[in-house]
VORO-714511 format. One record per residue: residue number from 1; residue in three letters; x, y, z negated of N, C-alpha, C, O, CB in turn. Coordinates in Angstrom, 2 decimals, always signed. Glycine has a CB too. Layout:
 seq type     n_x     n_y     n_z    ca_x    ca_y    ca_z     c_x     c_y     c_z     o_x     o_y     o_z    cb_x    cb_y    cb_z
 NUM  ALA       X       Y       Z       X       Y       Z       X       Y       Z       X       Y       Z       X       Y       Z
...
REM end
This chain:
 seq type     n_x     n_y     n_z    ca_x    ca_y    ca_z     c_x     c_y     c_z     o_x     o_y     o_z    cb_x    cb_y    cb_z
   1  UNK  -23.02  -30.95  -52.07  -23.19  -32.39  -52.07  -23.81  -32.87  -50.76  -24.48  -32.11  -50.05  -24.07  -32.81  -53.25
   2  UNK  -23.56  -34.09  -50.45  -24.06  -34.68  -49.22  -25.45  -35.25  -49.47  -25.71  -35.85  -50.51  -23.10  -35.78  -48.70
   3  UNK  -26.35  -35.04  -48.50  -27.69  -35.58  -48.63  -27.66  -37.11  -48.53  -26.70  -37.69  -48.02  -28.62  -34.99  -47.56
   4  UNK  -28.71  -37.74  -49.02  -28.71  -39.20  -49.09  -28.73  -39.86  -47.72  -28.07  -40.88  -47.53  -29.89  -39.67  -49.89
   5  UNK  -29.46  -39.32  -46.75  -29.49  -39.97  -45.44  -28.17  -39.81  -44.71  -27.79  -40.68  -43.92  -30.63  -39.38  -44.58
   6  UNK  -27.46  -38.74  -44.96  -26.13  -38.58  -44.37  -25.15  -39.56  -45.04  -24.27  -40.10  -44.37  -25.62  -37.11  -44.53
   7  UNK  -25.32  -39.80  -46.35  -24.48  -40.79  -47.03  -24.69  -42.18  -46.46  -23.74  -42.95  -46.31  -24.77  -40.79  -48.52
   8  UNK  -25.94  -42.51  -46.15  -26.24  -43.82  -45.58  -25.56  -43.98  -44.22  -24.95  -45.01  -43.95  -27.76  -44.03  -45.43
   9  UNK  -25.66  -42.96  -43.39  -25.02  -43.00  -42.07  -23.50  -43.10  -42.21  -22.86  -43.87  -41.50  -25.40  -41.76  -41.24
  10  UNK  -22.93  -42.33  -43.13  -21.48  -42.38  -43.33  -21.04  -43.73  -43.90  -19.95  -44.21  -43.58  -21.04  -41.25  -44.26
  11  UNK  -21.86  -44.35  -44.75  -21.53  -45.69  -45.25  -21.56  -46.72  -44.13  -20.73  -47.63  -44.10  -22.51  -46.09  -46.37
  12  UNK  -22.52  -46.59  -43.21  -22.57  -47.49  -42.06  -21.34  -47.29  -41.18  -20.75  -48.26  -40.71  -23.86  -47.27  -41.25
  13  UNK  -20.96  -46.04  -40.95  -19.75  -45.75  -40.17  -18.50  -46.28  -40.86  -17.59  -46.79  -40.20  -19.62  -44.23  -39.94
  14  UNK  -18.46  -46.15  -42.17  -17.32  -46.67  -42.92  -17.20  -48.18  -42.73  -16.11  -48.70  -42.47  -17.46  -46.34  -44.41
  15  UNK  -18.30  -48.88  -42.86  -18.29  -50.33  -42.67  -17.90  -50.69  -41.24  -17.15  -51.64  -41.02  -19.67  -50.94  -43.00
  16  UNK  -18.41  -49.93  -40.27  -18.06  -50.19  -38.87  -16.56  -50.03  -38.63  -15.94  -50.89  -38.01  -18.84  -49.24  -37.95
  17  UNK  -15.98  -48.93  -39.12  -14.55  -48.71  -38.91  -13.70  -49.75  -39.62  -12.71  -50.23  -39.07  -14.16  -47.31  -39.38
  18  UNK  -14.08  -50.11  -40.84  -13.32  -51.13  -41.56  -13.40  -52.50  -40.88  -12.40  -53.20  -40.77  -13.82  -51.23  -43.00
  19  UNK  -14.58  -52.88  -40.43  -14.74  -54.18  -39.78  -14.08  -54.21  -38.40  -13.44  -55.20  -38.04  -16.21  -54.53  -39.65
  20  UNK  -14.24  -53.14  -37.64  -13.60  -53.12  -36.32  -12.08  -53.07  -36.45  -11.37  -53.72  -35.68  -14.10  -51.93  -35.49
  21  UNK  -11.58  -52.32  -37.41  -10.14  -52.29  -37.64   -9.59  -53.64  -38.04   -8.52  -54.05  -37.60   -9.80  -51.27  -38.69
  22  UNK  -10.33  -54.33  -38.90   -9.92  -55.67  -39.31   -9.94  -56.63  -38.12   -9.05  -57.47  -37.99  -10.83  -56.19  -40.42
  23  UNK  -10.95  -56.50  -37.26  -11.02  -57.35  -36.07   -9.82  -57.12  -35.15   -9.22  -58.08  -34.66  -12.31  -57.08  -35.30
  24  UNK   -9.45  -55.86  -34.93   -8.33  -55.57  -34.05   -7.00  -56.05  -34.66   -6.13  -56.52  -33.93   -8.26  -54.08  -33.76
  25  UNK   -6.84  -55.92  -35.95   -5.62  -56.42  -36.59   -5.55  -57.94  -36.49   -4.49  -58.50  -36.23   -5.56  -55.97  -38.07
  26  UNK   -6.68  -58.61  -36.69   -6.73  -60.06  -36.56   -6.44  -60.50  -35.13   -5.68  -61.45  -34.91   -8.09  -60.58  -37.02
  27  UNK   -7.04  -59.82  -34.14   -6.77  -60.18  -32.75   -5.33  -59.89  -32.37   -4.76  -60.60  -31.53   -7.71  -59.42  -31.81
  28  UNK   -4.73  -58.89  -32.96   -3.32  -58.60  -32.72   -2.44  -59.73  -33.23   -1.48  -60.13  -32.57   -2.92  -57.27  -33.37
  29  UNK   -2.76  -60.23  -34.41   -1.95  -61.33  -34.96   -2.10  -62.60  -34.13   -1.13  -63.35  -33.97   -2.35  -61.60  -36.41
  30  UNK   -3.28  -62.84  -33.62   -3.46  -64.00  -32.73   -2.68  -63.80  -31.43   -2.07  -64.74  -30.93   -4.97  -64.23  -32.43
  31  UNK   -2.70  -62.58  -30.89   -1.96  -62.29  -29.67   -0.47  -62.46  -29.84   +0.21  -62.92  -28.92   -2.25  -60.90  -29.21
  32  UNK   +0.05  -62.09  -30.98   +1.48  -62.25  -31.23   +1.86  -63.73  -31.24   +2.94  -64.10  -30.78   +1.88  -61.59  -32.57
  33  UNK   +0.99  -64.56  -31.76   +1.27  -65.99  -31.80   +1.08  -66.65  -30.44   +1.88  -67.51  -30.06   +0.36  -66.67  -32.82
  34  UNK   +0.06  -66.26  -29.69   -0.33  -66.97  -28.49   +0.37  -66.52  -27.21   +0.53  -67.33  -26.29   -1.78  -66.84  -28.31
  35  UNK   +0.77  -65.27  -27.11   +1.32  -64.77  -25.84   +2.70  -65.34  -25.58   +3.43  -65.65  -26.52   +1.38  -63.24  -25.85
  36  UNK   +3.09  -65.49  -24.29   +4.27  -66.28  -23.94   +5.62  -65.57  -24.08   +6.62  -66.22  -24.39   +4.14  -66.74  -22.57
  37  UNK   +5.68  -64.26  -23.87   +7.00  -63.63  -23.88   +6.99  -62.38  -24.76   +5.96  -61.98  -25.30   +7.44  -63.26  -22.46
  38  UNK   +8.16  -61.78  -24.89   +8.34  -60.66  -25.81   +7.53  -59.44  -25.38   +7.09  -58.66  -26.23   +9.81  -60.29  -25.91
  39  UNK   +7.32  -59.27  -24.10   +6.62  -58.07  -23.61   +5.13  -58.14  -23.89   +4.53  -57.15  -24.33   +6.86  -57.89  -22.12
  40  UNK   +4.53  -59.26  -23.65   +3.10  -59.38  -23.95   +2.87  -59.42  -25.47   +1.83  -58.95  -25.94   +2.52  -60.64  -23.29
  41  UNK   +3.80  -59.96  -26.20   +3.67  -59.93  -27.67   +3.80  -58.51  -28.21   +3.08  -58.12  -29.13   +4.74  -60.83  -28.32
  42  UNK   +4.69  -57.74  -27.62   +4.79  -56.33  -28.03   +3.53  -55.56  -27.67   +3.11  -54.68  -28.41   +6.01  -55.67  -27.37
  43  UNK   +2.94  -55.90  -26.53   +1.69  -55.26  -26.15   +0.61  -55.53  -27.19   -0.10  -54.62  -27.61   +1.23  -55.75  -24.77
  44  UNK   +0.51  -56.78  -27.61   -0.48  -57.13  -28.64   -0.15  -56.47  -29.97   -1.04  -56.01  -30.68   -0.55  -58.65  -28.82
  45  UNK   +1.13  -56.42  -30.29   +1.53  -55.86  -31.58   +1.30  -54.37  -31.65   +0.95  -53.85  -32.71   +2.97  -56.17  -31.85
  46  UNK   +1.49  -53.66  -30.54   +1.38  -52.21  -30.61   -0.03  -51.71  -30.31   -0.54  -50.85  -31.03   +2.34  -51.58  -29.65
  47  UNK   -0.65  -52.22  -29.29   -1.96  -51.67  -28.90   -3.06  -52.05  -29.88   -3.74  -51.18  -30.42   -2.34  -52.16  -27.51
  48  UNK   -3.22  -53.33  -30.12   -4.33  -53.76  -30.98   -4.11  -53.39  -32.44   -5.04  -52.98  -33.13   -4.52  -55.26  -30.86
  49  UNK   -2.88  -53.52  -32.90   -2.67  -53.21  -34.31   -2.73  -51.70  -34.56   -3.13  -51.28  -35.65   -1.32  -53.76  -34.78
  50  UNK   -2.34  -50.89  -33.59   -2.47  -49.44  -33.75   -3.93  -49.05  -33.89   -4.29  -48.26  -34.76   -1.84  -48.71  -32.57
  51  UNK   -4.77  -49.61  -33.02   -6.20  -49.34  -33.11   -6.78  -49.89  -34.41   -7.65  -49.27  -35.01   -6.93  -49.93  -31.90
  52  UNK   -6.31  -51.05  -34.83   -6.79  -51.65  -36.07   -6.41  -50.84  -37.29   -7.24  -50.61  -38.17   -6.27  -53.04  -36.21
  53  UNK   -5.17  -50.42  -37.35   -4.72  -49.61  -38.49   -5.46  -48.28  -38.53   -5.85  -47.81  -39.60   -3.20  -49.38  -38.43
  54  UNK   -5.66  -47.68  -37.36   -6.40  -46.41  -37.31   -7.84  -46.62  -37.78   -8.38  -45.78  -38.50   -6.39  -45.83  -35.87
  55  UNK   -8.46  -47.73  -37.40   -9.83  -48.00  -37.85   -9.92  -48.18  -39.35  -10.83  -47.66  -39.99  -10.36  -49.23  -37.16
  56  UNK   -8.99  -48.92  -39.91   -9.00  -49.13  -41.36   -8.74  -47.82  -42.11   -9.38  -47.55  -43.13   -7.94  -50.19  -41.77
  57  UNK   -7.82  -47.01  -41.60   -7.53  -45.74  -42.26   -8.70  -44.76  -42.14   -8.99  -44.02  -43.09   -6.27  -45.11  -41.67
  58  UNK   -9.38  -44.74  -40.99  -10.56  -43.88  -40.84  -11.66  -44.35  -41.78  -12.33  -43.54  -42.41  -11.06  -43.87  -39.37
  59  UNK  -11.85  -45.67  -41.88  -12.84  -46.20  -42.82  -12.51  -45.86  -44.25  -13.40  -45.54  -45.04  -12.94  -47.70  -42.67
  60  UNK  -11.23  -45.91  -44.61  -10.81  -45.54  -45.97  -11.04  -44.06  -46.22  -11.47  -43.66  -47.31   -9.33  -45.88  -46.18
  61  UNK  -10.76  -43.24  -45.22  -10.99  -41.80  -45.35  -12.47  -41.51  -45.57  -12.82  -40.71  -46.44  -10.49  -41.06  -44.10
  62  UNK  -13.33  -42.15  -44.78  -14.77  -41.93  -44.94  -15.27  -42.43  -46.30  -16.13  -41.81  -46.91  -15.54  -42.62  -43.82
  63  UNK  -14.73  -43.56  -46.76  -15.13  -44.07  -48.07  -14.78  -43.08  -49.18  -15.60  -42.80  -50.05  -14.45  -45.43  -48.34
  64  UNK  -13.56  -42.57  -49.15  -13.16  -41.60  -50.18  -14.00  -40.33  -50.10  -14.34  -39.74  -51.13  -11.69  -41.25  -50.03
  65  UNK  -14.34  -39.92  -48.89  -15.13  -38.70  -48.72  -16.56  -38.90  -49.22  -17.09  -38.02  -49.91  -15.14  -38.28  -47.26
  66  UNK  -17.18  -40.02  -48.90  -18.57  -40.26  -49.28  -18.68  -40.60  -50.76  -19.55  -40.06  -51.45  -19.17  -41.39  -48.44
  67  UNK  -17.83  -41.48  -51.26  -17.98  -41.96  -52.63  -17.44  -41.01  -53.68  -18.04  -40.84  -54.74  -17.30  -43.29  -52.78
  68  UNK  -16.31  -40.38  -53.39  -15.65  -39.58  -54.42  -15.47  -38.11  -54.04  -14.86  -37.35  -54.80  -14.30  -40.17  -54.71
  69  UNK  -16.00  -37.69  -52.91  -15.85  -36.31  -52.41  -14.39  -35.88  -52.34  -14.05  -34.76  -52.72  -16.64  -35.35  -53.30
  70  UNK  -13.53  -36.78  -51.85  -12.11  -36.50  -51.70  -11.77  -36.44  -50.21  -12.11  -37.36  -49.46  -11.24  -37.57  -52.42
  71  UNK  -11.11  -35.37  -49.80  -10.59  -35.28  -48.44   -9.10  -35.56  -48.54   -8.33  -34.74  -49.04  -10.89  -33.86  -47.79
  72  UNK   -8.69  -36.72  -48.05   -7.31  -37.16  -48.20   -6.49  -36.74  -46.98   -6.67  -37.27  -45.88   -7.24  -38.68  -48.39
  73  UNK   -5.61  -35.79  -47.19   -4.71  -35.37  -46.13   -3.68  -36.42  -45.79   -3.22  -36.51  -44.65   -4.02  -34.09  -46.51
  74  UNK   -3.31  -37.23  -46.78   -2.33  -38.29  -46.53   -2.88  -39.32  -45.55   -2.15  -39.80  -44.68   -1.94  -38.98  -47.85
  75  UNK   -4.15  -39.67  -45.68   -4.75  -40.62  -44.74   -4.82  -40.03  -43.34   -4.57  -40.72  -42.35   -6.15  -41.02  -45.22
  76  UNK   -5.15  -38.76  -43.24   -5.19  -38.12  -41.93   -3.81  -38.08  -41.28   -3.68  -38.32  -40.08   -5.75  -36.69  -42.04
  77  UNK   -2.79  -37.78  -42.07   -1.42  -37.79  -41.54   -0.99  -39.21  -41.14   -0.30  -39.39  -40.14   -0.45  -37.22  -42.57
  78  UNK   -1.38  -40.20  -41.93   -1.03  -41.58  -41.58   -1.68  -41.99  -40.27   -1.07  -42.69  -39.47   -1.46  -42.53  -42.71
  79  UNK   -2.92  -41.57  -40.04   -3.61  -41.88  -38.78   -2.87  -41.24  -37.62   -2.62  -41.89  -36.61   -5.07  -41.39  -38.82
  80  UNK   -2.53  -39.97  -37.75   -1.85  -39.25  -36.67   -0.49  -39.86  -36.38   -0.16  -40.12  -35.22   -1.69  -37.76  -37.02
  81  UNK   +0.31  -40.11  -37.41   +1.65  -40.66  -37.18   +1.61  -42.08  -36.64   +2.47  -42.46  -35.84   +2.44  -40.62  -38.46
  82  UNK   +0.63  -42.86  -37.06   +0.51  -44.22  -36.52   +0.15  -44.18  -35.04   +0.73  -44.92  -34.25   -0.55  -45.01  -37.29
  83  UNK   -0.79  -43.33  -34.67   -1.19  -43.23  -33.27   -0.08  -42.66  -32.40   -0.02  -42.95  -31.20   -2.43  -42.37  -33.15
  84  UNK   +0.80  -41.86  -32.97   +1.89  -41.28  -32.18   +3.12  -42.18  -32.09   +3.76  -42.25  -31.04   +2.30  -39.96  -32.77
  85  UNK   +3.45  -42.87  -33.16   +4.74  -43.56  -33.18   +4.69  -45.03  -32.77   +5.66  -45.52  -32.19   +5.31  -43.48  -34.55
  86  UNK   +3.62  -45.73  -33.04   +3.59  -47.17  -32.74   +3.68  -47.48  -31.24   +4.46  -48.35  -30.88   +2.32  -47.77  -33.30
  87  UNK   +2.94  -46.82  -30.37   +3.11  -47.12  -28.94   +4.49  -46.75  -28.40   +5.03  -47.45  -27.55   +2.05  -46.40  -28.14
  88  UNK   +5.04  -45.67  -28.89   +6.38  -45.25  -28.43   +7.43  -46.25  -28.88   +8.33  -46.59  -28.12   +6.73  -43.84  -28.96
  89  UNK   +7.32  -46.73  -30.11   +8.30  -47.71  -30.59   +8.17  -49.03  -29.83   +9.18  -49.67  -29.54   +8.13  -47.95  -32.09
  90  UNK   +6.95  -49.45  -29.51   +6.78  -50.66  -28.71   +7.38  -50.52  -27.33   +7.98  -51.46  -26.80   +5.31  -51.00  -28.59
  91  UNK   +7.22  -49.34  -26.73   +7.82  -49.09  -25.42   +9.34  -49.13  -25.50  +10.00  -49.70  -24.62   +7.36  -47.74  -24.87
  92  UNK   +9.90  -48.54  -26.51  +11.37  -48.51  -26.64  +11.93  -49.91  -26.91  +12.99  -50.27  -26.39  +11.79  -47.54  -27.77
  93  UNK  +11.24  -50.69  -27.70  +11.70  -52.06  -27.97  +11.64  -52.89  -26.70  +12.56  -53.66  -26.42  +10.85  -52.72  -29.08
  94  UNK  +10.56  -52.75  -25.91  +10.47  -53.53  -24.67  +11.50  -53.06  -23.66  +12.04  -53.88  -22.90   +9.06  -53.41  -24.08
  95  UNK  +11.79  -51.79  -23.63  +12.83  -51.29  -22.72  +14.21  -51.82  -23.13  +15.01  -52.20  -22.27  +12.84  -49.75  -22.70
  96  UNK  +14.47  -51.83  -24.42  +15.75  -52.36  -24.89  +15.86  -53.86  -24.61  +16.93  -54.35  -24.26  +15.92  -52.09  -26.40
  97  UNK  +14.78  -54.58  -24.76  +14.80  -56.02  -24.46  +15.07  -56.25  -22.98  +15.81  -57.16  -22.62  +13.47  -56.67  -24.87
  98  UNK  +14.47  -55.44  -22.14  +14.69  -55.60  -20.70  +16.13  -55.27  -20.32  +16.72  -55.96  -19.49  +13.72  -54.72  -19.91
  99  UNK  +16.67  -54.25  -20.92  +18.06  -53.88  -20.62  +19.06  -54.91  -21.11  +20.17  -55.00  -20.58  +18.38  -52.54  -21.23
 100  UNK  +18.69  -55.68  -22.12  +19.58  -56.73  -22.62  +19.37  -58.05  -21.91  +19.98  -59.06  -22.28  +19.37  -56.92  -24.09
 101  UNK  +18.52  -58.06  -20.89  +18.39  -59.24  -20.05  +17.27  -60.19  -20.39  +17.23  -61.29  -19.85  +19.62  -59.97  -20.08
 102  UNK  +16.38  -59.82  -21.26  +15.24  -60.68  -21.57  +14.26  -60.58  -20.41  +13.71  -59.51  -20.14  +14.57  -60.28  -22.94
 103  UNK  +14.05  -61.69  -19.73  +13.19  -61.71  -18.55  +11.75  -61.98  -18.95  +11.49  -62.81  -19.82  +13.68  -62.75  -17.54
 104  UNK  +10.81  -61.29  -18.31   +9.40  -61.59  -18.58   +8.97  -62.86  -17.90   +9.60  -63.31  -16.94   +8.51  -60.43  -18.13
 105  UNK   +7.91  -63.44  -18.39   +7.32  -64.58  -17.72   +6.71  -64.04  -16.43   +5.78  -63.23  -16.47   +6.24  -65.32  -18.63
 106  UNK   +7.22  -64.49  -15.29   +6.83  -63.88  -14.02   +5.75  -64.65  -13.29   +5.54  -64.42  -12.10   +8.02  -63.74  -13.14
 107  UNK   +5.07  -65.54  -13.96   +3.96  -66.24  -13.34   +2.85  -65.22  -13.08   +2.28  -64.67  -14.02   +3.46  -67.42  -14.23
 108  UNK   +2.54  -64.99  -11.81   +1.51  -64.05  -11.37   +1.84  -62.59  -11.72   +0.93  -61.76  -11.79   +0.18  -64.42  -12.00
 109  UNK   +3.10  -62.28  -11.94   +3.51  -60.91  -12.24   +4.77  -60.56  -11.49   +5.52  -61.43  -11.07   +3.71  -60.72  -13.75
 110  UNK   +5.00  -59.27  -11.34   +6.25  -58.80  -10.76   +6.98  -57.96  -11.79   +6.37  -57.38  -12.69   +5.99  -57.99   -9.45
 111  UNK   +8.27  -57.91  -11.66   +9.09  -57.11  -12.56   +9.43  -55.79  -11.87  +10.47  -55.66  -11.22  +10.40  -57.89  -12.97
 112  UNK   +8.54  -54.82  -12.01   +8.71  -53.54  -11.32   +9.87  -52.73  -11.89  +10.51  -51.98  -11.17   +7.43  -52.73  -11.41
 113  UNK  +10.14  -52.89  -13.16  +11.24  -52.14  -13.76  +12.58  -52.62  -13.19  +13.47  -51.80  -12.94  +11.22  -52.29  -15.29
 114  UNK  +12.72  -53.92  -13.00  +13.95  -54.47  -12.41  +14.12  -53.97  -10.98  +15.23  -53.63  -10.56  +13.93  -56.01  -12.43
 115  UNK  +13.02  -53.91  -10.22  +13.08  -53.39   -8.86  +13.49  -51.92   -8.84  +14.27  -51.51   -7.98  +11.71  -53.57   -8.16
 116  UNK  +12.99  -51.15   -9.77  +13.36  -49.73   -9.84  +14.83  -49.55  -10.21  +15.49  -48.65   -9.69  +12.47  -49.01  -10.86
 117  UNK  +15.33  -50.40  -11.11  +16.75  -50.33  -11.49  +17.62  -50.69  -10.30  +18.65  -50.06  -10.08  +17.05  -51.27  -12.68
 118  UNK  +17.22  -51.70   -9.53  +18.02  -52.09   -8.35  +18.01  -51.00   -7.30  +19.04  -50.76   -6.66  +17.49  -53.41   -7.74
 119  UNK  +16.90  -50.33   -7.09  +16.86  -49.23   -6.13  +17.75  -48.07   -6.61  +18.40  -47.41   -5.80  +15.41  -48.74   -5.94
 120  UNK  +17.76  -47.84   -7.91  +18.55  -46.75   -8.47  +20.06  -47.04   -8.30  +20.84  -46.13   -8.02  +18.21  -46.55   -9.97
 121  UNK  +20.46  -48.29   -8.47  +21.89  -48.63   -8.37  +22.34  -48.68   -6.93  +23.53  -48.51   -6.66  +22.18  -49.96   -9.05
 122  UNK  +21.43  -48.91   -5.97  +21.81  -48.96   -4.58  +22.06  -47.58   -3.99  +22.74  -47.47   -2.97  +20.74  -49.65   -3.80
 123  UNK  +21.55  -46.53   -4.60  +21.74  -45.16   -4.08  +23.14  -44.66   -4.26  +23.44  -43.54   -3.87  +20.79  -44.21   -4.75
REM end
């Protein structure tokens, strides 16, 4: 069994992970609404929500471990697969959007991928 002071610390960590995960998911949803183009929206959707989902899942894992003495392998696998697949899928979606001609908002930015494609075709 877990000692009481360790349970208190784990409960504080559980609350921290759940609240921080909720904050990141909320900020991701605001970013999806507020950002101007598909690329910055994908950035908000993949980076912040990945961190948010991982935080909520870690908090859920700690809650189950502290309250019910359950070690959930499914939660651990969900954390790993979320951290591995969400950024890759966001990258692939943005690459596909760029290849189909969706231009980024270029105010104060350069399109380095377009420059690389033009250099590649000139060779």
